[in-house]
Backbone as JSON, one array per atom type, in Angstrom:
{
  "sequence": "MRIIDALPPTRYASAAAHARTDQFKNLKAKTIARVQQWYADPRVNQNVAPGLWFGYGKDSMAGAIILKLAGLDFCHLTINNGGDLPQHWLVQPEWKAFFGEDFYYEEYTTDRTFPEIIRAYLNWGNVYGMRTKEGKPLNFWDWGGVAESITYEALYQFHHLYGEGEAQVIYMWSNRQGEGQERAFEIAREGMFQFRDQNKKDALPYIRALPLGDWKDIDVWALLVTENAPISPIYSMHQIPQKQGNKAFPRTLWYCTPEILCSQYYKWLAYYAPVQLKQLCELFPEIQARFTTKNL",
  "N": [[-3.01, 17.56, -4.64], [-3.53, 19.86, -1.94], [-2.9, 19.01, 1.33], [-4.41, 20.46, 3.24], [-6.39, 21.23, 1.98], [-7.4, 18.62, 1.51], [-8.14, 17.15, 3.88], [-10.8, 16.89, 6.24], [-11.46, 19.42, 8.42], [-11.3, 18.72, 11.04], [-9.88, 16.4, 11.26], [-7.41, 17.79, 10.19], [-6.7, 19.27, 11.92], [-6.39, 17.65, 14.42], [-3.97, 16.34, 13.71], [-2.24, 17.85, 13.21], [-2.22, 19.23, 15.49], [-0.93, 16.79, 17.3], [1.33, 16.47, 15.83], [3.0, 18.01, 17.24], [3.63, 17.15, 19.33], [5.62, 15.79, 22.3], [5.8, 13.05, 22.1], [5.21, 12.23, 19.31], [7.41, 13.56, 17.93], [9.59, 12.24, 19.41], [8.94, 9.64, 18.43], [9.41, 10.23, 15.51], [11.82, 11.02, 15.41], [13.04, 8.37, 16.26], [12.28, 6.48, 14.29], [13.37, 7.51, 12.06], [16.11, 7.19, 13.14], [16.75, 4.17, 13.15], [16.04, 3.27, 10.62], [18.44, 4.38, 9.11], [20.19, 2.69, 10.88], [19.38, 0.39, 10.05], [20.1, 0.25, 7.04], [22.59, 0.45, 7.19], [23.84, -1.78, 8.31], [25.99, -4.75, 8.24], [24.9, -6.76, 6.65], [23.58, -5.89, 4.69], [22.82, -5.53, 1.01], [24.8, -3.09, -0.29], [25.58, -2.12, -2.82], [23.07, -1.68, -4.06], [20.53, 0.67, -4.33], [18.36, 1.33, -2.03], [14.6, -0.29, -2.32], [11.84, 0.9, -2.19], [8.23, 0.05, -1.4], [5.67, 1.51, -3.08], [2.75, 3.26, -3.81], [1.77, 5.76, -3.73], [-0.13, 6.5, -1.65], [-1.35, 7.68, 1.37], [0.49, 6.36, 3.78], [2.97, 5.06, 2.12], [4.0, 7.32, 1.18], [4.28, 9.22, 3.49], [6.67, 6.71, 4.56], [8.37, 7.62, 2.38], [9.08, 9.68, 2.95], [10.06, 9.77, 5.52], [12.43, 8.17, 4.72], [13.8, 9.44, 2.73], [14.57, 11.98, 4.95], [16.09, 10.54, 6.52], [18.43, 10.45, 5.02], [19.07, 8.63, 2.68], [19.49, 7.43, -0.51], [16.95, 6.18, -2.61], [14.84, 4.15, -4.28], [11.31, 4.48, -5.59], [9.24, 1.97, -5.91], [6.95, 1.4, -7.85], [3.67, -0.07, -8.88], [1.35, -0.43, -11.02], [-1.21, -1.77, -11.59], [-4.03, -0.66, -12.93], [-5.72, -1.03, -10.47], [-6.14, 1.24, -8.84], [-8.16, 3.8, -7.92], [-9.19, 6.47, -10.62], [-9.2, 8.64, -10.13], [-6.53, 8.91, -8.22], [-3.92, 8.65, -9.02], [-3.7, 11.64, -10.05], [-2.08, 12.55, -8.21], [0.37, 12.09, -8.77], [2.38, 14.05, -10.54], [2.58, 15.85, -8.62], [3.42, 14.79, -6.34], [5.88, 14.55, -7.39], [7.01, 16.79, -8.44], [7.4, 17.81, -5.32], [9.26, 16.3, -4.48], [11.29, 16.65, -5.94], [14.84, 16.38, -6.99], [15.26, 14.26, -5.85], [13.54, 12.39, -6.21], [13.51, 8.87, -8.01], [12.36, 5.95, -9.59], [11.14, 3.1, -10.56], [8.82, 1.85, -12.52], [6.02, -0.71, -12.75], [4.13, -2.58, -14.45], [1.05, -3.97, -15.26], [-0.13, -6.53, -17.73], [-2.45, -6.48, -18.25], [-6.02, -5.68, -15.99], [-6.26, -5.38, -12.52], [-8.39, -6.45, -11.58], [-9.27, -7.9, -14.16], [-7.19, -9.94, -13.82], [-7.65, -10.94, -11.57], [-10.19, -12.13, -12.07], [-9.34, -13.89, -14.12], [-7.62, -15.48, -12.81], [-9.46, -17.05, -11.0], [-11.38, -18.21, -12.71], [-9.35, -20.1, -13.97], [-8.33, -21.46, -11.24], [-11.03, -22.54, -11.15], [-11.36, -23.66, -12.96], [-9.55, -26.32, -12.61], [-10.08, -27.14, -10.49], [-10.16, -25.9, -7.72], [-10.63, -25.18, -4.18], [-12.41, -23.44, -2.05], [-12.16, -23.22, 1.88], [-14.27, -24.2, 2.54], [-14.88, -25.77, 0.36], [-16.28, -25.12, -1.27], [-16.97, -23.45, -4.51], [-14.53, -21.28, -6.29], [-14.47, -17.41, -5.6], [-15.27, -14.32, -5.82], [-14.49, -13.36, -3.08], [-12.1, -14.9, -2.38], [-9.71, -14.21, -3.84], [-7.53, -14.17, -2.97], [-3.86, -15.47, -3.24], [-2.92, -13.38, -5.2], [-2.32, -10.97, -5.18], [0.08, -10.95, -4.29], [1.85, -12.5, -5.54], [2.21, -11.21, -7.78], [3.89, -8.77, -6.74], [5.9, -10.32, -6.55], [6.97, -10.92, -8.46], [7.51, -8.3, -9.39], [9.84, -7.52, -7.41], [11.64, -9.5, -8.2], [12.23, -8.56, -10.93], [13.2, -6.06, -10.17], [15.29, -6.98, -8.68], [16.86, -7.66, -10.92], [18.12, -6.13, -12.36], [20.48, -5.27, -12.32], [22.53, -7.4, -14.49], [23.07, -10.43, -13.51], [21.53, -10.38, -11.2], [21.06, -8.73, -7.88], [21.88, -10.3, -4.32], [20.05, -9.71, -1.04], [19.41, -7.47, -1.07], [17.51, -4.29, 0.67], [14.7, -3.62, 0.83], [11.69, -2.06, 1.69], [9.18, -1.34, 3.31], [5.69, 0.12, 3.94], [3.89, -0.85, 6.06], [1.7, -1.14, 8.54], [1.21, -2.2, 12.07], [-0.76, -1.62, 12.96], [-2.89, -1.42, 11.09], [-4.17, -3.64, 10.26], [-5.02, -6.98, 11.64], [-3.19, -9.43, 10.16], [-0.72, -7.82, 9.61], [-0.61, -6.69, 12.3], [0.22, -9.76, 13.58], [2.02, -10.19, 11.98], [4.25, -8.5, 12.13], [4.47, -8.87, 14.88], [5.65, -11.47, 15.19], [8.09, -11.65, 13.59], [9.41, -9.02, 13.47], [10.25, -6.12, 12.32], [12.48, -6.0, 10.63], [13.13, -8.01, 8.48], [14.55, -11.22, 7.07], [14.45, -12.51, 4.23], [13.46, -15.31, 2.2], [15.75, -16.71, 2.53], [17.23, -19.14, 2.02], [16.1, -20.24, -0.17], [16.26, -22.09, -3.84], [15.51, -21.23, -5.81], [15.22, -18.04, -5.85], [16.44, -14.97, -5.19], [18.04, -14.0, -2.48], [16.59, -11.64, 0.1], [16.09, -8.31, 2.0], [13.25, -7.62, 4.14], [11.87, -4.56, 5.31], [10.2, -2.61, 7.67], [9.75, 0.32, 7.9], [7.58, 1.81, 9.66], [6.18, 0.44, 11.33], [5.34, 0.4, 13.38], [3.77, 2.9, 13.61], [0.96, 5.01, 14.04], [-2.03, 5.68, 12.78], [-2.38, 8.06, 13.63], [0.41, 9.58, 13.54], [1.03, 8.9, 11.13], [-0.58, 10.9, 9.43], [0.24, 13.14, 10.83], [3.0, 13.65, 10.26], [2.89, 14.07, 7.71], [1.49, 16.58, 7.29], [3.35, 17.96, 8.83], [5.27, 18.09, 6.95], [3.82, 19.31, 4.68], [2.84, 17.91, 2.71], [1.62, 16.68, -0.65], [-1.38, 15.28, -1.54], [-3.19, 12.41, -2.19], [-6.4, 13.21, -3.83], [-8.22, 11.12, -3.39], [-8.42, 11.19, -0.84], [-9.95, 13.25, -0.22], [-12.18, 12.48, -0.42], [-15.03, 12.41, 1.23], [-17.57, 12.13, 1.8], [-18.99, 10.18, 2.37], [-18.56, 8.29, 5.01], [-17.02, 5.86, 6.24], [-18.1, 3.22, 8.16], [-16.68, 1.59, 10.31], [-14.4, 2.41, 12.94], [-12.5, 5.98, 12.8], [-12.65, 6.69, 10.09], [-12.35, 8.46, 7.66], [-12.64, 8.21, 4.84], [-12.16, 5.42, 2.35], [-9.75, 3.08, 1.1], [-7.44, 3.74, -1.62], [-7.64, 1.81, -3.35], [-9.51, 0.23, -6.04], [-10.43, -2.43, -6.55], [-10.17, -4.02, -4.34], [-10.17, -4.41, -0.67], [-9.2, -4.04, 2.79], [-11.98, -3.47, 3.41], [-14.12, -5.22, 1.86], [-16.34, -6.95, 2.57], [-17.96, -4.73, 3.01], [-21.07, -3.15, 3.22], [-21.12, -0.42, 2.96], [-19.07, 0.07, 2.16], [-19.14, -0.45, -0.99], [-21.55, 1.43, -1.13], [-19.65, 3.87, -1.3], [-18.43, 3.43, -3.19], [-20.31, 3.34, -5.19], [-21.12, 6.06, -5.0], [-18.68, 7.62, -5.59], [-17.3, 6.4, -7.58], [-18.99, 5.42, -9.77], [-18.29, 3.91, -12.23], [-16.42, 2.48, -12.39], [-17.53, 0.51, -10.0], [-19.54, -0.73, -11.64], [-17.81, -2.16, -13.42], [-16.84, -4.19, -11.55], [-19.34, -5.67, -10.86], [-19.76, -6.48, -13.43], [-17.53, -8.17, -13.47], [-17.93, -9.78, -11.35], [-20.17, -11.19, -10.87], [-21.33, -12.4, -8.16], [-21.12, -9.78, -6.06], [-22.66, -8.4, -6.84], [-24.86, -9.95, -6.19], [-24.6, -9.97, -3.46], [-24.74, -7.6, -2.23], [-27.24, -6.03, -3.24], [-28.72, -3.94, -5.57], [-30.62, -2.13, -4.37], [-29.36, -2.22, -1.66], [-27.17, -0.93, -2.03]],
  "CA": [[-3.52, 17.92, -3.79], [-2.92, 20.21, -0.92], [-3.35, 18.26, 2.41], [-4.98, 21.17, 4.22], [-7.47, 21.34, 1.54], [-8.36, 17.41, 1.41], [-8.39, 16.48, 4.95], [-11.85, 17.38, 6.9], [-10.83, 20.64, 9.13], [-10.64, 18.37, 12.42], [-8.86, 15.67, 11.33], [-6.39, 17.98, 9.88], [-6.11, 19.99, 13.17], [-6.12, 16.68, 15.54], [-2.82, 16.12, 13.08], [-1.25, 19.19, 13.29], [-1.94, 19.21, 17.12], [-0.32, 15.78, 17.22], [2.63, 16.99, 15.18], [3.2, 18.83, 18.3], [3.49, 16.28, 20.99], [6.74, 15.12, 21.98], [5.7, 11.57, 21.98], [5.5, 12.05, 17.97], [8.52, 14.05, 17.47], [10.16, 11.24, 19.4], [9.16, 8.6, 17.07], [9.78, 10.36, 14.16], [13.74, 10.65, 15.3], [13.33, 7.17, 16.63], [11.83, 6.2, 12.85], [14.61, 7.93, 11.39], [17.7, 6.14, 13.35], [16.39, 2.97, 12.93], [16.41, 3.16, 9.32], [19.68, 4.35, 8.92], [21.09, 1.77, 11.42], [19.16, -1.09, 8.89], [21.07, -0.04, 6.14], [24.24, 0.4, 7.49], [24.22, -3.21, 8.87], [26.81, -5.17, 7.16], [24.28, -8.13, 5.83], [22.77, -5.18, 3.64], [23.36, -4.96, 0.15], [25.34, -1.47, -0.44], [25.66, -1.59, -4.07], [21.93, -1.33, -4.85], [19.84, 1.33, -3.37], [16.77, 0.44, -1.04], [13.76, 0.04, -2.93], [10.53, 1.57, -1.09], [7.23, 0.05, -2.36], [4.8, 2.68, -3.78], [1.41, 3.67, -4.28], [1.06, 6.96, -3.92], [-1.6, 6.24, -0.69], [-0.57, 8.63, 2.71], [1.47, 5.25, 4.66], [3.65, 4.9, 1.66], [4.72, 8.48, 0.61], [5.11, 8.86, 4.94], [7.77, 6.24, 4.35], [9.41, 8.03, 1.71], [9.28, 11.49, 3.86], [11.28, 9.34, 6.39], [13.85, 7.47, 4.19], [14.61, 11.01, 2.86], [14.86, 12.57, 6.19], [17.13, 9.48, 7.32], [19.31, 10.36, 4.0], [19.39, 7.43, 1.94], [19.15, 7.57, -1.83], [16.26, 4.7, -2.78], [13.95, 4.03, -5.61], [10.13, 4.31, -5.32], [8.95, 1.03, -6.85], [5.29, 1.37, -8.14], [3.04, -0.94, -9.39], [0.18, 0.3, -12.11], [-1.95, -2.74, -12.21], [-5.02, -0.39, -13.09], [-6.38, -1.04, -9.49], [-6.41, 2.64, -8.18], [-9.32, 4.97, -8.54], [-8.65, 7.11, -11.74], [-8.4, 10.28, -9.54], [-5.57, 8.66, -7.51], [-2.71, 9.47, -9.85], [-3.36, 12.58, -10.29], [-0.84, 13.34, -7.43], [1.71, 11.83, -9.08], [2.97, 15.18, -10.81], [2.59, 17.02, -7.53], [4.88, 14.09, -5.94], [7.39, 14.14, -7.93], [7.39, 18.49, -7.61], [7.59, 17.59, -4.04], [10.65, 15.32, -3.89], [12.57, 16.8, -6.71], [15.91, 15.75, -7.92], [15.53, 12.73, -5.54], [12.87, 11.49, -7.24], [14.16, 8.28, -8.38], [11.22, 5.13, -9.59], [10.82, 1.92, -11.26], [6.71, 1.55, -12.6], [5.96, -1.99, -13.43], [2.69, -2.27, -15.04], [0.5, -5.49, -15.71], [-0.68, -6.52, -19.1], [-4.76, -6.73, -17.64], [-6.41, -4.75, -14.83], [-5.79, -6.65, -11.18], [-9.71, -7.06, -10.85], [-9.34, -9.46, -15.06], [-6.19, -10.63, -13.46], [-8.4, -11.86, -10.72], [-10.82, -13.0, -12.62], [-8.74, -15.12, -15.12], [-7.31, -16.36, -11.53], [-10.72, -17.49, -10.69], [-11.54, -18.99, -13.73], [-8.57, -21.16, -13.8], [-8.86, -22.07, -10.27], [-12.12, -23.23, -10.98], [-11.28, -25.61, -13.94], [-8.78, -27.45, -11.88], [-10.77, -27.91, -8.93], [-9.47, -25.41, -6.83], [-11.75, -25.18, -3.55], [-12.51, -23.02, -0.47], [-11.59, -24.41, 3.24], [-15.78, -24.92, 2.75], [-14.98, -26.94, -0.29], [-16.9, -24.49, -2.45], [-15.63, -22.8, -5.42], [-13.53, -19.85, -5.84], [-15.29, -16.51, -6.24], [-13.96, -12.65, -5.61], [-13.79, -12.77, -1.54], [-10.77, -15.81, -2.52], [-8.41, -14.22, -4.85], [-5.97, -14.66, -2.02], [-2.35, -14.85, -3.11], [-2.72, -12.95, -6.64], [-1.9, -9.68, -5.33], [1.43, -11.25, -3.44], [2.67, -13.31, -6.82], [2.17, -9.78, -8.53], [4.8, -8.3, -6.21], [7.18, -11.14, -6.48], [7.44, -10.83, -9.82], [8.49, -7.3, -9.67], [10.36, -7.76, -7.06], [12.45, -10.25, -9.28], [12.65, -7.68, -11.85], [13.75, -4.81, -9.76], [16.58, -7.51, -8.51], [17.84, -8.19, -12.31], [18.64, -4.75, -13.16], [21.9, -5.46, -12.5], [22.71, -8.48, -14.49], [22.12, -11.84, -12.84], [20.64, -9.95, -9.71], [21.81, -9.11, -6.44], [21.62, -10.52, -3.25], [20.47, -9.18, -0.1], [18.82, -5.95, -1.32], [16.56, -4.24, 1.16], [13.29, -3.31, 0.4], [11.08, -1.02, 2.32], [7.06, -1.42, 3.11], [5.24, 1.17, 5.04], [2.83, -1.19, 6.53], [1.82, -0.77, 9.8], [0.57, -3.12, 12.49], [-2.35, -0.95, 13.29], [-3.43, -1.44, 10.04], [-5.27, -5.47, 10.78], [-4.67, -8.01, 12.28], [-2.4, -9.86, 9.5], [0.22, -7.15, 9.87], [-0.21, -6.55, 13.7], [0.74, -10.84, 13.44], [3.63, -10.49, 10.9], [5.52, -7.7, 13.38], [4.92, -9.49, 16.41], [6.15, -12.66, 15.03], [9.15, -11.13, 12.84], [9.78, -8.27, 13.76], [10.65, -4.71, 11.86], [13.71, -6.38, 9.98], [13.27, -9.54, 8.51], [15.5, -11.41, 6.45], [13.89, -13.2, 3.79], [14.33, -16.5, 0.83], [17.46, -16.82, 2.34], [17.96, -20.4, 1.44], [15.86, -20.52, -1.42], [17.21, -21.92, -4.68], [15.28, -20.11, -7.52], [15.07, -16.74, -5.65], [17.37, -14.46, -4.22], [17.88, -13.65, -0.56], [16.33, -10.12, 0.18], [15.37, -8.25, 3.25], [12.1, -6.93, 3.73], [11.91, -3.67, 6.44], [9.11, -1.68, 7.89], [10.14, 1.16, 9.1], [6.27, 2.59, 9.89], [5.58, -0.7, 11.84], [4.98, 0.67, 15.16], [3.35, 3.97, 14.11], [-0.51, 4.92, 14.41], [-2.79, 6.71, 11.7], [-2.55, 10.05, 13.48], [1.58, 9.49, 13.12], [1.24, 9.34, 9.42], [-0.66, 12.37, 8.94], [1.04, 14.13, 11.55], [3.97, 13.8, 9.62], [2.28, 14.82, 5.83], [0.84, 17.47, 7.87], [4.33, 18.78, 9.04], [6.01, 18.25, 5.93], [2.86, 19.86, 4.16], [2.86, 17.15, 1.55], [0.53, 16.98, -1.27], [-1.57, 14.01, -1.41], [-4.23, 11.82, -3.5], [-7.35, 13.52, -3.72], [-8.81, 10.5, -3.01], [-8.76, 11.42, 1.02], [-10.9, 14.45, 0.02], [-13.67, 11.8, -0.87], [-15.42, 11.77, 2.45], [-19.42, 12.56, 1.77], [-19.97, 8.83, 2.87], [-17.76, 8.1, 6.28], [-16.68, 3.92, 6.94], [-18.98, 2.82, 9.87], [-15.76, 1.42, 11.22], [-13.64, 3.35, 13.28], [-12.66, 6.9, 12.53], [-12.35, 6.95, 9.09], [-13.81, 9.24, 6.59], [-12.48, 7.4, 3.16], [-11.83, 3.86, 2.22], [-8.26, 2.69, 0.34], [-7.5, 3.74, -3.17], [-7.77, 0.52, -4.79], [-11.29, 0.07, -6.1], [-11.04, -3.9, -6.21], [-10.35, -4.77, -2.7], [-9.83, -3.51, 0.66], [-10.47, -4.86, 3.99], [-13.62, -3.26, 3.48], [-14.49, -5.46, 0.34], [-17.6, -7.5, 2.93], [-19.1, -3.87, 4.0], [-21.42, -2.93, 2.03], [-20.76, 0.66, 3.04], [-17.79, 0.3, 0.51], [-19.65, -0.12, -1.99], [-21.89, 2.56, -1.29], [-19.04, 4.92, -1.46], [-18.2, 3.04, -4.82], [-21.49, 3.92, -6.41], [-21.01, 7.61, -5.15], [-17.66, 8.41, -6.29], [-16.86, 5.91, -8.45], [-19.78, 4.12, -10.32], [-17.85, 3.07, -13.62], [-15.66, 0.88, -11.27], [-18.48, -0.75, -9.16], [-20.33, -1.16, -12.83], [-16.95, -2.85, -13.98], [-16.62, -4.9, -10.51], [-20.13, -5.88, -10.58], [-19.9, -7.34, -14.24], [-16.52, -9.39, -13.7], [-17.98, -10.88, -10.16], [-21.75, -11.42, -10.14], [-21.62, -12.61, -6.62], [-21.06, -8.66, -5.81], [-24.25, -7.7, -6.76], [-25.58, -10.61, -5.69], [-24.31, -9.91, -1.88], [-25.01, -6.08, -2.0], [-27.66, -5.85, -4.21], [-29.31, -2.42, -5.83], [-31.36, -1.67, -2.89], [-28.91, -2.14, -0.22], [-26.16, 0.2, -2.5]],
  "C": [[-3.33, 18.19, -2.39], [-3.51, 19.23, 0.7], [-4.64, 19.28, 3.52], [-6.28, 21.15, 3.29], [-8.4, 19.56, 1.43], [-8.96, 16.94, 2.72], [-9.7, 17.61, 5.38], [-11.01, 18.15, 7.85], [-10.47, 19.73, 10.53], [-10.28, 17.36, 12.07], [-7.23, 16.67, 10.7], [-5.68, 18.69, 11.22], [-5.63, 18.98, 14.14], [-4.33, 16.42, 14.63], [-1.9, 17.24, 13.47], [-1.16, 19.27, 14.89], [-0.86, 18.11, 17.76], [1.19, 15.76, 16.87], [3.61, 17.77, 16.08], [3.77, 18.72, 19.83], [5.12, 15.95, 20.62], [6.65, 13.43, 21.56], [5.74, 11.36, 20.18], [6.75, 12.36, 17.97], [9.67, 12.74, 18.23], [9.77, 9.88, 18.52], [9.45, 8.73, 16.0], [11.24, 10.29, 14.27], [13.67, 9.58, 15.31], [13.27, 5.89, 15.29], [13.38, 6.44, 12.01], [16.14, 7.36, 11.71], [17.64, 4.98, 13.1], [16.63, 2.48, 11.43], [17.85, 3.4, 8.59], [20.6, 3.67, 9.63], [20.77, 0.43, 10.66], [19.86, -1.21, 8.01], [22.48, 0.32, 6.18], [24.93, -0.92, 8.23], [24.77, -4.04, 7.8], [26.17, -6.13, 5.96], [23.6, -7.37, 4.69], [23.66, -5.16, 2.35], [23.5, -3.39, -0.23], [25.36, -1.19, -2.13], [24.3, -1.11, -4.96], [21.3, -0.54, -3.91], [18.11, 0.73, -3.21], [15.93, 0.47, -1.99], [12.22, 0.69, -1.83], [8.97, 1.07, -2.57], [5.97, 1.11, -2.04], [3.61, 3.15, -4.42], [1.08, 4.71, -4.69], [-0.22, 7.37, -2.53], [-0.38, 7.29, 0.25], [0.48, 7.59, 3.46], [2.91, 5.3, 3.57], [4.55, 6.23, 1.24], [4.86, 8.74, 2.62], [6.52, 8.26, 5.26], [8.78, 7.04, 3.45], [9.98, 8.97, 2.36], [10.57, 10.84, 4.44], [12.34, 8.96, 5.82], [14.47, 8.59, 3.45], [15.28, 11.84, 3.93], [15.98, 11.72, 6.52], [18.27, 9.58, 6.33], [19.94, 9.49, 3.07], [18.7, 7.92, 0.79], [18.05, 6.18, -1.6], [15.84, 5.17, -4.19], [12.18, 3.51, -5.08], [9.85, 3.06, -6.32], [7.43, 0.67, -6.71], [4.84, -0.29, -9.17], [2.14, -0.83, -10.33], [-0.37, -1.12, -12.63], [-3.51, -2.47, -12.46], [-6.01, -0.75, -11.97], [-6.76, -0.08, -8.4], [-7.82, 3.28, -9.12], [-8.49, 5.69, -9.53], [-8.43, 8.34, -11.18], [-6.81, 10.04, -8.65], [-4.4, 9.42, -8.15], [-2.79, 10.69, -10.07], [-2.43, 13.29, -9.42], [0.33, 13.37, -7.88], [2.54, 13.1, -9.73], [3.31, 15.62, -9.31], [3.63, 16.38, -6.72], [6.01, 14.44, -6.59], [8.07, 15.91, -7.71], [7.99, 18.35, -6.32], [8.8, 17.08, -3.81], [11.8, 15.85, -4.36], [13.39, 16.21, -7.1], [15.87, 14.21, -7.07], [14.24, 12.03, -5.51], [13.28, 10.1, -7.9], [12.95, 6.84, -8.54], [11.05, 4.26, -10.45], [9.53, 1.51, -11.58], [6.94, 0.1, -13.26], [4.4, -2.17, -13.58], [2.23, -3.82, -15.65], [-0.18, -5.43, -16.88], [-2.56, -6.34, -18.93], [-4.57, -5.75, -16.48], [-6.22, -6.2, -13.88], [-7.4, -6.89, -11.37], [-9.62, -7.93, -12.43], [-8.4, -10.24, -14.08], [-7.08, -11.91, -12.27], [-9.64, -12.53, -11.1], [-10.5, -14.58, -13.62], [-8.49, -15.87, -13.99], [-8.21, -17.56, -11.1], [-11.07, -18.37, -11.18], [-10.37, -20.37, -13.92], [-8.5, -21.72, -12.6], [-9.99, -23.42, -10.12], [-11.98, -24.42, -11.95], [-10.21, -26.52, -13.45], [-8.86, -27.8, -10.32], [-10.23, -26.88, -7.8], [-10.92, -25.12, -5.9], [-11.69, -24.12, -2.64], [-12.38, -23.61, 0.62], [-13.4, -25.12, 3.01], [-15.85, -25.87, 1.91], [-16.39, -26.34, -1.58], [-16.35, -24.04, -3.49], [-15.68, -21.43, -5.37], [-14.7, -18.87, -6.7], [-14.61, -15.15, -5.57], [-13.57, -12.67, -4.12], [-12.97, -13.65, -1.6], [-10.71, -15.65, -3.27], [-6.89, -14.18, -3.97], [-4.41, -14.21, -2.14], [-1.98, -14.22, -4.9], [-2.0, -11.75, -6.4], [-0.16, -10.02, -5.11], [2.16, -11.35, -4.55], [2.98, -11.85, -7.91], [3.47, -8.66, -8.29], [6.04, -8.94, -6.49], [7.46, -11.07, -7.63], [8.01, -9.29, -9.99], [9.31, -7.0, -9.09], [12.05, -8.46, -7.87], [13.12, -9.51, -10.58], [13.88, -6.85, -11.58], [15.53, -5.72, -9.47], [17.59, -7.9, -9.71], [17.86, -7.07, -12.74], [19.72, -4.64, -13.35], [22.56, -6.73, -12.87], [22.45, -9.82, -13.91], [21.78, -11.69, -11.67], [21.65, -10.02, -8.59], [21.06, -9.12, -5.24], [21.06, -9.93, -2.14], [19.94, -7.78, 0.0], [17.72, -5.75, -0.14], [15.34, -3.69, 0.78], [12.02, -2.85, 1.59], [9.54, -1.26, 2.2], [7.03, -0.2, 4.17], [3.73, 0.5, 5.6], [2.93, -1.11, 7.95], [1.14, -1.67, 10.73], [-0.86, -2.76, 13.07], [-3.56, -1.02, 12.21], [-4.63, -2.54, 9.88], [-4.01, -6.22, 11.56], [-3.36, -9.35, 11.82], [-1.07, -8.98, 9.8], [0.84, -7.12, 11.47], [0.91, -8.19, 13.81], [2.25, -10.86, 13.02], [4.62, -9.79, 11.94], [6.0, -8.4, 14.52], [5.82, -10.92, 16.18], [7.7, -12.38, 14.37], [9.59, -10.22, 13.05], [9.57, -7.03, 12.45], [11.49, -4.84, 10.19], [13.83, -8.07, 9.79], [14.11, -9.66, 6.94], [14.38, -12.72, 5.31], [14.27, -14.52, 2.16], [15.59, -16.54, 1.22], [17.97, -18.17, 2.14], [16.85, -21.23, 0.26], [16.74, -20.77, -2.61], [17.18, -21.34, -6.06], [14.76, -18.82, -6.99], [16.22, -16.23, -4.8], [17.17, -13.94, -3.01], [17.58, -12.01, -0.81], [15.84, -9.8, 1.49], [14.13, -7.3, 3.36], [12.18, -5.61, 5.28], [10.79, -3.23, 6.47], [9.45, -0.83, 8.85], [8.86, 1.8, 9.88], [5.53, 1.3, 10.94], [5.13, -0.2, 13.21], [4.22, 2.26, 14.94], [1.66, 3.78, 13.65], [-0.9, 5.53, 12.86], [-2.2, 8.18, 11.91], [-1.29, 9.9, 13.08], [1.51, 10.05, 12.16], [0.48, 10.83, 9.36], [0.01, 13.55, 9.53], [2.23, 14.9, 10.74], [3.86, 14.42, 8.25], [2.33, 16.22, 6.32], [1.93, 18.4, 7.84], [5.16, 19.29, 8.08], [4.86, 19.04, 4.73], [2.58, 18.77, 2.79], [1.81, 16.79, 0.37], [-0.29, 15.28, -0.95], [-2.91, 13.77, -1.82], [-5.53, 12.54, -2.85], [-8.68, 12.48, -3.67], [-9.29, 10.66, -1.5], [-9.28, 12.38, 1.25], [-12.29, 13.55, -0.2], [-14.42, 11.38, 0.41], [-16.5, 12.41, 2.87], [-19.95, 11.07, 2.75], [-19.03, 8.13, 4.0], [-17.92, 6.0, 6.09], [-17.59, 4.37, 8.1], [-17.31, 2.46, 11.0], [-14.63, 2.21, 11.94], [-13.71, 5.07, 13.02], [-12.57, 7.68, 11.04], [-13.05, 7.65, 8.46], [-13.09, 8.87, 4.66], [-12.01, 5.97, 3.45], [-9.88, 4.27, 1.41], [-8.05, 3.54, -1.1], [-7.26, 3.15, -3.96], [-9.01, 0.77, -4.75], [-11.74, -1.48, -6.06], [-11.17, -4.42, -4.9], [-9.73, -3.84, -1.82], [-10.05, -4.71, 1.68], [-11.77, -4.75, 4.43], [-14.63, -4.06, 2.88], [-15.84, -6.5, 1.15], [-17.85, -6.37, 3.29], [-19.62, -2.92, 2.56], [-21.53, -1.04, 1.92], [-19.7, 0.9, 2.11], [-18.47, 0.03, -0.32], [-20.77, 1.15, -2.24], [-21.24, 4.2, -1.9], [-18.4, 4.66, -2.65], [-19.12, 4.08, -5.71], [-21.58, 5.38, -6.01], [-19.97, 8.3, -5.73], [-17.3, 7.96, -7.43], [-17.47, 4.73, -9.1], [-19.36, 3.62, -11.37], [-16.82, 1.69, -12.68], [-16.36, 0.15, -10.85], [-19.25, -1.17, -10.72], [-19.49, -2.69, -12.95], [-17.15, -3.92, -12.73], [-18.03, -6.1, -10.76], [-20.67, -7.33, -12.04], [-18.83, -8.57, -14.23], [-17.16, -10.11, -12.35], [-19.49, -10.69, -10.29], [-22.06, -11.43, -9.05], [-21.47, -11.16, -5.6], [-22.35, -8.08, -5.68], [-24.96, -8.68, -6.33], [-25.86, -10.57, -3.92], [-24.67, -9.0, -1.38], [-25.61, -5.5, -3.21], [-28.25, -4.1, -4.52], [-29.81, -1.7, -4.64], [-30.36, -1.35, -1.76], [-27.56, -1.27, -0.78], [-26.95, 1.28, -2.57]]
}
């Protein structure tokens, strides 16, 4: 979907204005330079193209554009776990056309949808006596490390595309410190160029890089507007704005977001994705109990 058609006019105008500022232009140039510097680091494996974790959302698109502007060959790493809203994937052919011959990707698919995996994980945890910090049985709000374990498995498979595997491959994430406290703490603690699993016997060491770590939401939109990039139609679904901040839409995932404890998010789902909300409530009765039909 064309970005000018998706965004509210005021947001598009703000992004276009920000794109013309020296502040944004300097940030963009600095980011391109540091990505080039990271990849030139002698500790980085030059035999394997960098992998960019990519979900067709605005941040990962901005990350891909930066890597392209930096002149890097890289691989879009996509995990299709059935957790995205169906409309979100409509942008895929548009993005491939936008990127042209430089579009190279590996897609990993889970056997079951992620909500079903969460349900199985919670069932397993409760059978074996796992409990929350408060000593209560696990429920929907406690699915914790499931996403991390799936990402780690995909990372392992990409490592082993080449025989016995390659060490010190650099992976890029488009995480930003402004997205939440956890990501802000990670960047403050470890920086944006991190060495992971360096001393594990059962895992290959790799490098985790966060090129957009110091970017703000408006910087991402400014880049996408500047490049006239296609975006997911999810970003046009702003009939029900979120209360927190100035966001006009939620995440592209329907099973979990930072807003899972916010009733406004379920109102958004009820409006735009009633089928997915019904599935969630069937899998996790605790959602229905917490946010009743009356509240939704």
